C-alpha positions as CSV (number, residue, x, y, z in Angstrom):
1,M,105.7,-62.2,133.9
2,N,102.7,-64.4,134.8
3,S,102.1,-64.6,138.5
4,G,99.7,-67.5,138.2
5,L,97.1,-65.7,140.3
6,L,93.4,-65.6,139.2
7,K,92.6,-61.9,138.4
8,G,89.1,-62.1,137.1
9,L,86.2,-64.4,136.9
10,D,83.7,-64.2,133.9
11,L,80.6,-66.3,134.5
12,T,78.6,-64.5,131.7
13,G,75.6,-66.5,130.6
14,V,75.9,-69.4,133.1
15,E,72.2,-69.6,133.6
16,Q,72.4,-72.5,136.0
17,L,74.5,-70.5,138.4
18,N,72.8,-70.0,141.8
19,D,73.6,-69.3,145.4
20,A,74.8,-72.8,146.0
21,F,77.8,-72.1,143.8
22,F,79.0,-69.2,145.9
23,I,78.2,-71.0,149.1
24,M,80.3,-74.0,147.9
25,L,83.2,-71.7,147.0
26,Q,83.0,-70.1,150.4
27,F,83.1,-73.5,152.0
28,L,86.1,-74.6,149.8
29,N,87.9,-71.3,150.5
30,D,87.6,-71.9,154.3
31,N,89.6,-68.9,155.6
32,S,92.3,-69.2,153.0
33,S,93.2,-66.6,150.4
34,L,92.4,-68.6,147.3
35,F,90.4,-65.7,145.7
36,D,92.2,-62.7,147.2
37,S,93.7,-61.8,143.8
38,V,90.4,-61.6,142.0
39,D,89.6,-58.0,141.3
40,N,86.8,-58.3,138.7
41,L,83.7,-60.4,138.4
42,C,81.2,-60.6,135.6
43,L,77.8,-62.2,136.2
44,V,75.8,-61.0,133.2
45,G,72.9,-63.3,132.5
46,C,73.2,-65.2,135.7
47,T,69.6,-65.0,136.6
48,H,69.3,-67.3,139.6
49,I,71.5,-65.7,142.2
50,T,70.1,-63.7,145.1
51,D,71.3,-61.4,147.8
52,L,72.8,-64.4,149.5
53,S,75.3,-64.7,146.6
54,A,76.1,-61.0,147.0
55,V,77.0,-61.6,150.7
56,C,79.2,-64.6,149.7
57,I,80.9,-62.6,147.0
58,T,82.0,-59.8,149.3
59,K,83.6,-62.4,151.6
60,L,85.1,-64.5,148.9
61,F,86.6,-61.6,146.9
62,P,87.9,-59.0,149.3
63,N,89.9,-57.1,146.6
64,L,87.0,-56.9,144.1
65,T,87.1,-53.6,142.4
66,Q,84.7,-54.3,139.5
67,A,81.6,-56.4,139.5
68,I,79.4,-56.4,136.3
69,I,76.0,-57.7,137.3
70,Y,73.5,-56.0,135.0
71,D,70.8,-58.2,133.4
72,L,70.6,-60.3,136.6
73,C,67.1,-60.8,137.9
74,A,64.5,-59.6,140.4
75,H,66.1,-61.9,143.1
76,L,68.6,-59.1,144.0
77,N,67.4,-56.3,146.2
């Protein structure tokens, strides 16, 4: 049975992805539970995100159990 909930988000290779994307999602989410069902996130090759994105990700996806972030960039500390 399909519950219709988003379980994962694969943004592999989206080179244009940056902090603004996650800030926008956080603004759109605005204390709702739109992304509570997301438990895995893949950001391989997303080279323009920084620590700010990591902060947003922890707030946006409270049930995240797997985040694949290798091959990111030097912007993450």
